[in-house]
C-alpha angles and dihedrals in degrees: 000000000000136000113261096194130073124280110212130185107214122185099037127269117355123243116267111285092016133105119221125251114274128230121235110298135197115212121191116214114234127212094265093056097047114118096031124127113256094240093052091047093052095045090054091052100039101058110179095025110116113250091231089059092049091054091044095056090046091052092046092055095243089123111071131189112205088343093304133106116260138186127235092259095050111130110231122211135209109278095027114136114221122200112213117193123224111288134174119227115235111273093223135018119270112271114269089248089063096050115104110259116223111260138166122203132210107287120225096174137354139172136141093292109037142022122202118193137181102241116209121227117261095039120107116224091229140003124265141089094056096326114111096203143349143191096301095051091048092049092050090051091048092048107041090161093060110106094198133023120159134160113251094197140349139254125194114258091247094050122091129199145060116014125174125216122186119223095193134041091235090053091049095054094044094048093045089051088056092051091047093050092045092242093135125083114228120180125177132192116226130175116213131178119256132011113316110223107255090214093059101088102139128047111191106174128137118243130211130195121227137170128237115227119257138044130138093269094041092257110114129204116295119240138172132223139180110261140186119287091239093053105119090211094049117107119213108246128186126193126179118207131196126176109239117239085234089073109095121212114275093009120159091236136034121224107213132199103214125192120188122211092185126039105222125159110275089352098151094042095051096040094052092044090051088062093053094259107100116183115269110258096015105148095192106043103011140096104278096198091051090047091056090052091049091049088062088058091052102267103129096157140048115283098233119120130177093228108170135019129181125188141150113260107253093227107030102027090229114149109247121200118192131182131191114202119233112271114250097256091053095043090052092055092049089052091050091049090051099047108035144041112252119260120237110296095028099072 
């Protein structure tokens, strides 16, 4: 694919080792790039531009797809025309400390079409928004011979568990179609304080994104809240909740098996918190005093784990069912909840 607009070099010759600023460009998406997220497409074609700047110009509306505003997760299609604003390439390479180190992750399934890993908590799935690199950049560095590696879906940085990576473009589009059409089965494990009401099995409440004030660039941290059903910016969100058999009667915490029918940002976290049962260890929507008490027992992360995932294999059509075991620090807390009365501060 090639830019169809002019490329100017204002301001005279660039400094040594630097590329000049570019004029507005129009890039037409070819067949091979159809189905990608807008942010991934731009980062592959704006080498040297900091990821934080790429996300900033998307949020500001300076990037346009077919003359319209688009979000970072917009899926582009072959033939789309993308307006890219003037940007200056970084004058020097990123420091070595910022480069993505090669890393492999525990493999749950792999063949020529798809890779499923058990993502640890605390690792972003991709770089951007203040994160230099994530799982996908580390995998690409660890597998330089791989011609194609792309994330099929996302997990929050704080969430552990099953994460799918496509190894072929055809696999990516077929798997993403399944996620979009809700043909996959995604079940999470979440630990919440108190006794979850057994009758509360479906949460059907719209969610709306908003931004907290602040931040060095004026763009604060993004959050999500439950909103009114007539809110035009609210997105319908459906979460199914089942109390795990591992939850004993009268326990201080409830272990929940949570299935999402819609994939909204922070959906599980906000839906559970809206019912008065925020996820243990959640530093955005949780009980901060409780979190401090849990940290003393070794829980220094949010108790949300992508436990099970079912999907149709993109090449064979076979139904694949994967399961990632609870990490040790989460399993230990479940065992404690099952075997002992809670100490003061955990009840």
